[in-house]
C-alpha positions in Angstrom: -235.9 -39.6 59.6 -236.5 -36.1 61.0 -234.3 -33.3 59.6 -231.6 -32.1 62.0 -232.6 -28.7 63.4 -229.2 -26.9 63.6 -230.5 -23.7 65.2 -232.0 -25.3 68.4 -229.0 -26.6 70.4 -227.7 -23.6 72.3 -228.1 -24.2 76.1 -230.6 -25.1 78.7 -232.9 -22.2 78.2 -233.3 -22.8 74.5 -235.2 -25.5 72.7 -232.8 -28.4 72.2 -232.4 -31.2 69.7 -231.5 -34.1 72.0 -233.4 -37.3 72.0 -234.5 -36.7 75.5 -236.1 -33.4 74.4 -237.8 -35.0 71.4 -239.3 -37.8 73.5 -240.4 -35.7 76.4 -244.2 -35.5 76.8 -245.8 -32.1 77.2 -249.0 -31.6 79.3 -251.4 -30.1 76.7 -254.3 -29.9 79.1 -257.9 -30.9 78.5 -259.0 -32.2 75.0 -259.6 -29.1 72.9 -263.2 -28.4 71.9 -265.1 -25.6 70.3 -266.4 -22.9 72.6 -270.0 -23.3 73.5 -272.6 -20.9 72.2 -276.4 -20.5 72.6 -278.7 -22.8 70.7 -281.0 -21.4 68.1 -284.0 -19.7 69.7 -287.6 -20.8 69.2 -288.9 -18.5 66.5 -292.5 -19.6 66.5 -295.3 -17.1 66.1 -297.5 -18.3 68.9 -297.0 -15.5 71.5 -299.5 -12.9 72.5 -299.2 -9.9 70.1 -302.4 -7.9 70.0 -301.0 -5.0 67.9 -299.7 -7.5 65.3 -303.0 -9.3 65.1 -304.9 -6.0 64.9 -302.9 -4.6 62.1 -302.8 -7.8 60.1 -306.6 -8.0 60.4 -306.8 -4.5 59.1 -304.6 -5.5 56.2 -306.7 -8.6 55.5 -304.1 -11.0 56.7 -303.3 -13.5 59.4 -300.0 -14.3 61.0 -299.3 -17.4 58.9 -300.3 -15.6 55.7 -298.0 -12.6 56.2 -295.1 -14.4 54.4 -294.3 -15.7 50.9 -296.4 -18.8 50.4 -296.3 -21.5 47.7 -299.2 -19.8 45.9 -297.2 -16.6 45.5 -294.3 -18.5 43.9 -296.7 -20.6 41.8 -298.3 -17.4 40.4 -295.1 -16.0 39.0 -294.4 -16.2 35.3 -293.3 -19.7 34.1 -289.6 -18.9 34.0 -289.6 -17.6 37.6 -288.7 -20.8 39.5 -285.9 -22.2 37.3 -284.3 -18.7 37.2 -284.3 -18.3 41.0 -283.5 -21.9 42.0 -279.9 -21.6 41.0 -276.9 -23.6 42.1 -275.7 -21.0 44.6 -279.0 -20.3 46.4 -278.3 -20.6 50.1 -280.9 -22.7 52.1 -280.9 -19.9 54.8 -282.0 -17.3 52.3 -285.6 -18.4 51.5 -286.1 -19.5 55.1 -285.4 -16.0 56.3 -286.8 -14.0 53.4 -290.1 -15.8 53.3 -290.9 -15.3 57.0 -290.7 -11.6 57.9 -292.2 -12.0 61.3 -289.4 -14.2 62.4 -286.7 -11.8 61.2 -285.8 -10.4 64.6 -285.6 -13.8 66.2 -283.6 -15.3 63.3 -281.1 -12.4 63.5 -281.0 -12.7 67.3 -280.0 -16.3 67.1 -276.9 -15.4 65.1 -276.0 -12.3 67.0 -276.3 -14.1 70.3 -273.7 -16.6 69.2 -271.4 -13.9 67.7 -271.7 -11.9 70.9 -270.7 -14.9 73.0 -267.8 -15.6 70.7 -266.6 -12.0 70.9 -266.1 -12.6 74.7 -264.8 -16.2 74.5 -261.3 -17.6 74.3 -261.7 -18.9 70.7 -264.3 -16.5 69.3 -262.7 -16.1 65.9 -262.9 -19.8 65.3 -266.5 -19.7 66.4 -267.3 -16.8 64.2 -265.9 -18.5 61.1 -267.9 -21.7 62.0 -271.0 -19.5 62.3 -270.3 -18.0 58.8 -269.7 -21.5 57.4 -273.0 -22.7 58.8 -274.8 -19.7 57.2 -273.2 -20.9 53.9 -274.6 -24.4 54.5 -271.0 -25.7 55.1 -271.2 -26.4 58.8 -267.9 -27.4 60.5 -268.6 -30.2 62.9 -265.2 -31.9 63.3 -263.3 -30.8 66.5 -260.2 -28.6 66.7 -256.8 -30.1 66.2 -255.6 -31.6 69.5 -251.8 -31.5 69.9 -252.0 -34.5 72.1 -253.2 -36.6 69.2 -251.5 -35.0 66.1 -248.2 -36.8 66.5 -246.3 -33.5 67.0 -244.9 -34.2 70.5 -242.5 -31.2 70.4 -241.5 -28.3 68.3 -239.0 -30.2 66.2 -241.7 -32.6 65.1 -244.2 -29.9 64.4 -241.6 -28.0 62.4 -240.7 -31.1 60.5 -244.3 -31.7 59.6 -244.7 -28.2 58.4 -241.5 -28.3 56.4 -242.7 -31.4 54.6 -245.9 -29.6 53.4 -244.4 -26.2 52.8 -241.2 -27.4 51.1 -238.1 -26.7 53.0 -234.8 -28.3 54.1 -235.9 -27.4 57.6 -232.7 -25.7 58.7 -233.8 -22.5 60.5 -231.6 -19.6 61.5 -231.7 -18.6 65.1 -232.9 -20.1 68.4 -236.1 -20.1 70.4 -236.8 -20.3 74.1 -238.1 -23.7 75.0 -241.5 -22.5 76.2 -241.9 -20.5 73.1 -241.3 -23.6 71.0 -244.0 -25.5 72.9 -246.6 -22.7 72.3 -245.9 -22.9 68.5 -246.5 -26.7 68.2 -250.3 -26.4 67.8 -249.9 -23.3 65.7 -247.5 -25.0 63.2 -249.6 -28.1 63.2 -252.6 -26.0 62.2 -250.7 -24.1 59.5 -249.5 -27.4 58.0 -253.1 -28.7 58.1 -254.4 -25.5 56.4 -251.7 -25.5 53.8 -252.3 -29.2 52.9 -256.1 -28.5 52.7 -255.5 -25.7 50.3 -253.2 -27.7 48.1 -255.7 -30.6 48.0 -258.4 -28.2 46.7 -256.3 -27.7 43.6 -257.3 -31.2 42.5 -260.8 -29.9 41.8 -259.6 -27.4 39.2 -260.7 -29.4 36.1 -261.6 -26.8 33.5 -259.5 -26.1 30.4 -256.4 -24.0 31.2 -257.5 -23.7 34.9 -254.9 -23.4 37.5 -254.3 -22.4 41.1 -252.8 -19.2 39.8 -256.0 -18.3 37.9 -258.2 -18.8 41.0 -255.8 -16.8 43.1 -255.5 -13.9 40.6 -259.0 -13.8 39.1 -261.3 -15.2 41.9 -262.2 -11.7 43.1 -262.6 -9.9 39.8 -266.4 -10.2 39.5 -267.1 -7.2 41.6 -263.6 -5.8 41.7 -263.0 -5.6 37.9 -259.7 -5.9 36.3 -258.5 -6.0 32.6 -257.4 -9.6 33.1 -261.1 -10.6 33.5 -262.7 -13.0 36.0 -263.4 -16.7 36.4 -265.9 -18.0 33.9 -268.6 -18.6 36.5 -271.2 -19.8 33.9 -268.9 -22.8 33.1 -270.2 -26.0 34.6 -266.6 -27.0 35.6 -266.0 -23.7 37.4 -269.3 -23.9 39.2 -268.6 -27.4 40.3 -265.3 -26.2 41.8 -266.8 -23.1 43.5 -269.8 -24.9 45.0 -268.1 -28.2 46.1 -269.6 -28.9 49.5 -266.8 -31.1 50.7 -263.9 -28.9 49.6 -265.5 -25.7 51.0 -266.3 -27.4 54.3 -262.8 -28.7 54.6 -261.5 -25.3 53.8 -263.6 -23.6 56.6 -262.7 -26.4 59.0 -259.0 -25.8 58.4 -259.5 -22.0 58.9 -261.4 -22.5 62.2 -258.7 -24.9 63.4 -256.0 -22.5 62.6 -257.8 -19.6 64.3 -258.4 -21.8 67.3 -254.7 -22.6 67.6 -253.7 -18.9 67.3 -256.3 -17.9 69.9 -255.3 -20.7 72.3 -251.6 -19.8 72.2 -250.1 -18.1 75.2 -248.2 -15.3 73.4 -247.0 -13.9 76.7 -244.1 -16.4 76.7 -242.6 -14.3 73.9 -243.0 -11.0 75.9 -239.6 -10.6 77.5 -236.4 -8.7 77.1 -234.8 -11.7 75.5 -234.3 -10.9 71.9 -235.4 -13.5 69.4 -234.4 -13.5 65.7 -235.5 -16.8 64.2 -236.5 -17.6 60.6 -236.8 -20.3 58.1 -237.4 -20.1 54.3 -239.9 -22.4 52.6 -241.4 -22.7 49.2 -244.7 -21.6 50.7 -243.3 -18.5 52.4 -241.0 -17.3 55.1 -241.4 -18.3 58.8 -240.1 -15.4 61.0 -240.1 -14.5 64.7 -238.5 -11.4 66.0 -238.6 -7.6 66.5 -238.8 -6.0 69.9 -238.4 -2.3 68.9 -240.3 0.1 66.6 -239.8 -1.7 63.3 -240.6 -0.8 59.7 -241.3 -3.4 57.1 -241.4 -2.6 53.4 -241.4 -4.3 50.0 -239.7 -5.0 47.7 -236.4 -3.6 49.1 -237.2 -4.3 52.7 -235.9 -7.1 54.9 -238.6 -9.6 54.0 -239.6 -11.6 50.9 -243.0 -11.1 49.5 -244.4 -14.5 50.5 -244.8 -14.8 54.3 -246.1 -18.1 55.8 -245.9 -17.1 59.4 -244.6 -13.9 61.1 -244.6 -13.1 64.8 -243.7 -9.5 65.7 -242.8 -9.2 69.3 -243.6 -5.6 70.1 -243.1 -1.9 69.5 -244.9 0.7 67.4 -244.4 -0.9 64.0 -245.1 0.2 60.5 -246.0 -2.4 57.9 -246.0 -1.6 54.2 -246.2 -5.2 53.3 -249.4 -7.4 52.7 -249.4 -8.3 56.4 -251.4 -11.5 56.7 -252.4 -11.9 53.1 -251.8 -14.5 50.4 -249.4 -13.1 47.8 -249.2 -16.1 45.4 -250.9 -19.3 44.7 -248.1 -21.2 46.4 -248.4 -19.0 49.5 -251.6 -20.8 50.6 -251.4 -19.6 54.2 -250.2 -16.3 55.5 -250.3 -15.4 59.2 -249.0 -12.3 61.0 -249.3 -11.8 64.7 -248.2 -8.5 66.2 -248.1 -8.6 70.0 -248.4 -5.0 71.0 -247.9 -1.3 70.1 -249.6 1.4 68.2 -249.1 0.0 64.7 -249.6 1.3 61.2 -250.5 -1.1 58.3 -250.4 0.4 54.8 -248.8 0.0 51.4 -246.3 1.8 49.1 -248.4 4.7 48.0 -248.3 6.2 44.5 -249.6 9.8 44.4 -252.3 10.2 41.9 -253.7 13.7 42.8 -257.3 12.7 43.6 -258.1 14.3 46.9 -261.4 12.3 47.2 -259.5 8.9 47.0 -256.8 7.0 48.8 -253.5 7.1 47.0 -253.1 4.4 44.4 -250.6 1.6 44.6 -248.4 0.6 41.7 -251.4 -1.0 39.9 -253.0 2.5 39.4 -256.6 3.2 38.7 -259.3 2.5 36.1 -261.2 5.1 34.1 -262.6 7.5 34.0 -265.5 7.3 31.4 -267.4 10.0 29.6 -270.5 9.3 31.7 -268.7 8.9 35.0 -265.7 11.3 35.2 -265.0 10.3 38.8 -265.0 6.5 38.2 -261.3 6.1 38.9 -261.5 2.8 40.7 -258.5 1.1 42.0 -256.9 -1.7 40.0 -255.0 -3.0 43.0 -254.5 -6.8 42.9 -252.7 -7.0 46.3 -254.7 -8.2 49.2 -253.6 -6.9 52.6 -254.3 -7.0 56.3 -256.1 -10.3 56.7 -256.9 -11.4 53.1 -257.5 -15.0 52.0 -257.0 -15.1 48.2 -257.5 -18.7 47.4 -256.0 -19.5 50.8 -255.9 -18.3 54.4 -254.8 -14.8 55.2 -254.9 -13.9 58.9 -253.7 -10.8 60.8 -253.8 -10.6 64.6 -253.0 -7.3 66.2 -252.8 -7.7 70.0 -252.0 -5.5 72.9 -254.9 -3.0 72.7 -253.0 -0.2 70.9 -254.5 2.5 68.8 -253.8 1.1 65.3 -254.3 2.3 61.8 -255.1 0.2 58.7 -255.0 1.5 55.2 -255.4 -0.4 51.9 -257.3 -0.4 48.6 -259.0 -3.6 47.7 -259.3 -7.2 49.0 -258.2 -6.3 52.5 -259.0 -6.0 56.2 -260.9 -9.3 56.5 -261.5 -10.4 52.9 -261.8 -13.8 51.3 -262.3 -15.1 47.8 -262.3 -18.9 47.5 -260.6 -18.7 50.9 -260.8 -17.2 54.4 -259.5 -13.8 55.4 -259.5 -12.6 59.0 -258.4 -9.3 60.6 -258.6 -9.3 64.4 -257.8 -6.3 66.5 -258.2 -6.8 70.3 -259.0 -3.2 71.2 -258.0 0.4 71.2 -259.2 3.4 69.1 -258.5 2.1 65.6 -258.9 3.5 62.1 -259.7 1.4 59.1 -259.5 2.8 55.6 -260.0 1.0 52.3 -261.8 1.4 49.0 -263.7 -1.8 48.0 -263.9 -5.5 48.9 -262.8 -5.1 52.4 -263.7 -4.8 56.1 -265.5 -8.1 56.3 -266.2 -9.1 52.6 -266.5 -12.5 51.0 -266.8 -14.0 47.5 -267.1 -17.8 47.4 -265.3 -17.6 50.8 -265.4 -15.9 54.1 -264.2 -12.4 55.1 -264.1 -11.5 58.8 -263.1 -8.3 60.6 -263.4 -8.4 64.4 -262.6 -5.4 66.6 -262.8 -6.1 70.3 -263.7 -2.5 71.4 -262.8 1.1 71.5 -263.9 4.1 69.5 -263.2 3.0 65.9 -263.7 4.5 62.5 -264.3 2.5 59.3 -264.3 4.2 55.9 -264.7 2.7 52.4 -266.6 3.3 49.2 -268.1 0.0 48.1 -268.5 -3.7 48.8 -267.4 -3.6 52.4 -268.3 -3.4 56.1 -270.2 -6.8 56.1 -270.6 -7.5 52.4 -271.0 -10.7 50.5 -271.0 -11.7 46.9 -272.1 -15.1 45.5 -271.2 -18.0 47.7 -269.7 -15.8 50.3 -270.1 -14.5 53.8 -268.8 -11.2 55.0 -268.9 -10.2 58.7 -267.8 -7.1 60.5 -268.1 -7.5 64.2 -267.4 -4.6 66.6 -267.6 -5.4 70.3 -268.5 -1.9 71.4 -267.6 1.7 71.7 -268.7 4.8 69.9 -267.9 3.9 66.3 -268.2 5.6 62.9 -269.0 3.7 59.7 -268.7 5.7 56.5 -269.2 4.2 53.0 -268.8 7.3 50.8 -272.3 8.4 49.9 -271.2 10.6 47.0 -273.8 13.4 47.2 -272.0 16.6 46.1 -274.4 18.8 48.1 -273.2 17.1 51.3 -269.4 17.0 50.6 -269.4 13.8 48.5 -268.0 12.8 45.1 -270.6 10.8 43.0 -270.0 8.1 40.5 -266.7 6.7 41.8 -268.6 3.4 42.0 -271.6 4.5 39.8 -275.2 4.0 40.9 -277.8 3.2 38.4 -280.4 4.8 40.7 -278.6 8.1 41.4 -275.8 8.4 38.8 -275.1 12.1 39.4 -275.6 12.3 43.1 -274.4 9.1 44.8 -272.2 6.0 44.8 -273.3 2.4 44.7 -272.3 1.2 48.2 -273.3 -2.4 49.0 -272.0 -1.7 52.5 -272.9 -2.1 56.2 -274.7 -5.5 55.9 -275.2 -6.2 52.2 -275.8 -9.4 50.2 -275.3 -9.1 46.5 -276.0 -11.5 43.6 -275.7 -11.5 39.8 -279.3 -11.0 38.5 -278.7 -11.6 34.8 -276.5 -14.6 35.4 -278.9 -16.1 38.0 -276.2 -16.3 40.7 -277.7 -15.9 44.1 -276.0 -13.6 46.6 -274.4 -14.6 49.9 -274.8 -13.3 53.4 -273.4 -10.0 54.6 -273.6 -8.8 58.2 -272.5 -5.9 60.3 -272.8 -6.5 64.1 -272.0 -3.6 66.4 -272.7 -4.6 70.0 -273.2 -1.2 71.5 -272.2 2.5 71.8 -273.4 5.6 70.1 -272.6 4.8 66.5 -273.1 6.6 63.1 -273.6 4.9 59.8 -273.5 6.8 56.4 -273.7 5.3 52.9 -275.1 5.8 49.4 -277.3 3.3 47.6 -277.7 -0.3 48.8 -276.6 -0.3 52.4 -277.5 -0.7 56.1 -279.2 -4.1 55.9 -279.8 -4.6 52.2 -280.0 -7.4 49.6 -280.0 -7.7 45.8 -280.8 -10.9 43.8 -281.3 -13.4 46.5 -278.6 -11.9 48.7 -279.1 -11.5 52.5 -277.9 -8.3 54.2 -278.2 -7.6 57.9 -277.2 -4.6 60.1 -277.6 -5.5 63.7 -276.8 -2.7 66.2 -276.9 -3.7 69.9 -277.9 -0.4 71.5 -276.9 3.2 72.0 -278.1 6.4 70.3 -277.3 5.8 66.7 -277.4 7.8 63.5 -278.3 6.2 60.1 -278.1 8.1 56.8 -278.3 6.7 53.3 -280.4 7.1 50.1 -282.0 4.2 48.3 -282.4 0.4 49.1 -281.3 1.0 52.7 -282.1 0.4 56.3 -283.9 -2.9 55.7 -284.6 -2.3 52.0 -284.1 -4.9 49.3 -284.7 -5.6 45.6 -285.2 -8.7 43.4 -285.8 -11.8 45.5 -283.5 -10.5 48.2 -283.6 -9.8 52.0 -282.5 -6.7 53.9 -282.8 -6.4 57.7 -281.9 -3.6 60.1 -282.4 -4.3 63.8 -281.5 -1.7 66.5 -281.6 -3.0 70.1 -281.6 -1.1 73.3 -283.1 2.1 74.6 -281.1 4.8 72.7 -282.6 7.6 70.7 -282.0 6.9 67.1 -282.0 9.2 64.1 -282.7 7.8 60.6 -282.1 10.1 57.6 -282.0 13.3 59.4 -279.0 14.6 57.5 -278.9 13.1 54.0 -282.1 13.3 51.8 -283.8 9.9 51.6 -284.9 8.6 48.1 -286.7 5.3 48.3 -287.1 1.6 49.3 -286.0 1.9 52.9 -286.9 1.3 56.5 -288.5 -2.1 56.1 -289.5 -2.2 52.5 -289.3 -4.9 49.8 -289.4 -4.7 46.0 -289.9 -7.5 43.6 -290.3 -10.6 45.7 -287.9 -9.2 48.3 -288.4 -8.7 52.0 -287.3 -5.6 53.9 -287.5 -5.5 57.7 -286.8 -2.7 60.2 -287.1 -3.4 63.9 -286.2 -0.7 66.5 -286.7 -1.6 70.1 -286.8 1.5 72.3 -286.0 5.2 72.5 -287.4 8.5 71.2 -286.6 7.9 67.6 -286.8 10.1 64.5 -287.5 8.7 61.1 -287.5 10.4 57.7 -288.2 8.6 54.4 -289.3 9.1 50.9 -291.2 6.9 48.5 -291.5 3.3 49.5 -290.6 3.5 53.2 -291.7 2.4 56.6 -293.3 -0.9 55.9 -293.9 -0.7 52.1 -294.3 -3.4 49.5 -293.7 -2.9 45.8 -294.1 -5.3 42.9 -294.9 -8.3 45.1 -292.5 -7.6 47.9 -293.0 -7.7 51.6 -292.2 -4.7 53.9 -292.3 -4.7 57.7 -291.4 -1.8 60.0 -291.7 -2.0 63.8 -290.9 0.4 66.6 -291.4 -1.0 70.0 -291.4 2.0 72.3 -290.6 5.6 72.9 -292.0 9.0 71.8 -291.2 8.8 68.1 -291.4 11.2 65.2 -292.1 10.2 61.6 -291.7 12.4 58.5 -292.4 11.9 54.8 -294.0 13.8 52.0 -294.9 10.6 50.3 -298.1 8.5 50.5 -296.2 5.4 49.2 -295.3 4.0 52.6 -296.7 3.8 56.1 -297.8 0.2 55.7 -298.4 0.0 51.9 -299.6 -2.8 49.6 -298.6 -2.0 46.0 -298.3 -4.1 42.9 -296.9 -1.1 41.0 -297.4 -0.5 37.4 -294.5 -2.7 36.3 -295.9 -5.8 37.9 -299.7 -5.6 38.0 -300.2 -6.9 34.5 -297.5 -9.6 34.5 -298.1 -10.9 38.1 -301.6 -9.8 39.1 -302.2 -12.7 41.4 -299.0 -12.5 43.4 -299.4 -10.6 46.7 -297.8 -7.4 47.8 -297.8 -6.9 51.6 -296.7 -4.0 53.8 -297.1 -3.5 57.5 -296.0 -0.7 60.0 -296.3 -1.0 63.8 -295.5 1.6 66.5 -296.0 0.2 70.0 -296.4 2.6 72.8 -295.3 6.2 73.4 -296.7 9.5 72.3 -295.8 9.7 68.6 -296.0 12.4 66.0 -296.4 12.2 62.3 -295.6 14.6 59.5 -297.4 13.0 56.6 -299.6 13.9 53.6 -303.3 14.4 54.2 -305.8 11.6 53.6 -307.2 11.5 50.1 -310.2 9.9 48.4 -308.0 7.4 46.6 -307.7 5.5 49.9 -304.6 6.9 51.7 -305.3 7.5 55.4 -303.0 9.8 57.3 -301.2 8.1 60.2 -301.9 9.4 63.7 -300.9 8.5 67.2 -303.2 5.8 68.6 -304.9 4.9 65.3 -304.9 2.4 62.5 -304.6 3.0 58.8 -303.5 1.3 55.6 -303.2 1.8 51.9 -303.8 -0.4 48.9 -302.8 1.5 45.8 -304.9 -0.5 43.3 -307.4 -1.7 45.9 -307.4 -5.3 44.8 -307.4 -8.6 46.7 -303.7 -9.2 46.3 -302.6 -5.9 47.9 -302.4 -5.8 51.7 -301.4 -2.7 53.6 -301.8 -1.8 57.2 -300.3 0.5 59.9 -301.1 0.9 63.6 -300.0 3.1 66.5 -301.1 1.9 69.9 -300.4 0.2 73.2 -299.6 -3.5 73.4 -297.0 -6.0 72.2 -296.0 -6.1 68.5 -294.7 -9.6 68.8 -291.8 -8.7 66.7 -288.6 -7.7 68.5 -284.9 -7.1 68.1 -282.5 -9.1 70.2 -285.0 -11.8 71.2 
């Protein structure tokens, strides 16, 4: 027997509760299917590429040999294979890492689909499905179809949701009939997602494990807290985190919920007719209302902390509430949709007098330490603004306004053991956070999608397309002249070092892991996930410290894919297609714009298509009169059995470095030549076309050849058969492209 819905019987314009209304069939239109996207491209290496063949010949290689082969892995020390073949290694990672010549094509296959999704009706659902596929958790089942779910009207949909969420199902207020019909698929999808989350609790089988522990401690591995983190070396915890079926079901529920939210015609709520409707459930409040400029605060505001679904109808609103973020283990779904206005999303700030940091919230800050006086990291445990903390946290900001987002950690498209999504459909927006935000995932998916405008993104660490173990983090910006800042920390250039300390540059930088970064736990043998930043176009600027701009660490995959424009990239170490320790870092820049790499900040090392320790680093820049500056191990450099590839496909370019350790370098390095003498180190640089200039050291008797326009060169540091280095500047096709 369905509960009686007392708030819905108030006249012909309002959703009624009569038998006739319940039995009436609604035309839901065609069966709902996922949006189509391009198939994966053919990434074979059979095309005509004279420059590629010439430089490989110079380096003593052939196309099918310029990759990691079985012999390279077999020649590692005996412990190499079991250490690297851990339970969280993603199948995508070795396929991409081991084949550098396919890097541009592999990335293009993903970005082509993401670009189509950013223009499609259900692109957020498609983007989550793409992220799930990269995690080897592909979502194949179709979207929920309201014609077949059994919810024939709003009363039935609400009753089904009440059963899952725990409620007497007696709402306050009334809804227009058309508004109720639009909410049927949305409430069906919320109920489906909530039930999926609760069923996942059944896999918590370790001693003293609980949903509350996963919710509270699931993100503490890279966002430390005195309460500690999940014991990820426990077999029971690992079984829970890597469960294929549960994760796939989780991503399926997220995609279905996003599909329903995207499919809804929210315009039926845009009228002068005031709506004030709400219903309390054990899983959180359902609320629809607000036409003016409203302000929402906690804990003394008009809302409880747990929100299951909130629809804000318009106005320039201010939110100092979590806003589309799970706030407890019971609150497995939290959705906020704001229909229009220039909105502000923030939190209750606590002044802590550090000008170089965002104000703390009530949780305060950690530190400092004697070695790192600036290491005052946030201890915030509150996710905000599209944060899935062991659940689904979704924020939709619609209407194209100029919006501002401010938070500390676990925010702005963040997921741990869940899915978090922030979607802004346009306007000149500002995003501020500290760490674990702006498209960041740990054992889950974090997605930030901005549909256009001149936007600014600022953070310090673990953000802007970042992934930790088992996670995917995507930041997708559809266009405009955008600014991405991940606080570099160099005091000579206005920065504050050591907030998130860097082992490589402790006194002059921050550890970033931003702007397309995949991060794993080396000592625990936990392979990293997939982090990607996709900007479709515009004149953009990217600034960061150490590990950024297409970078990976310990079998993590990081990609920065810029779709065109005249762009500026600045960072220090392990950046711009630079990676370390069995990882992969890729930077691709499409289009014809003139790009500037490290013309402002001083470069330090392992950058611009360089790989260290069985890592692959790739830089591909299509066209434009570009300027490159790098230091040691840059521009197609290998080190300690890595692979480096740097390709510029056109324009009058300028290269500058005072180091011989680059330019197409094969180098075992002193740390690896004795322990792994028969594992190859391979580095290649290609400049195709244009009249190029080089500021480089002079040739020397040890084997370094100074690069010149229309010439070939190469450098093998130890001059043995396992080092391969080559560079070429000339006319012809490189065979390696961005965006193809």
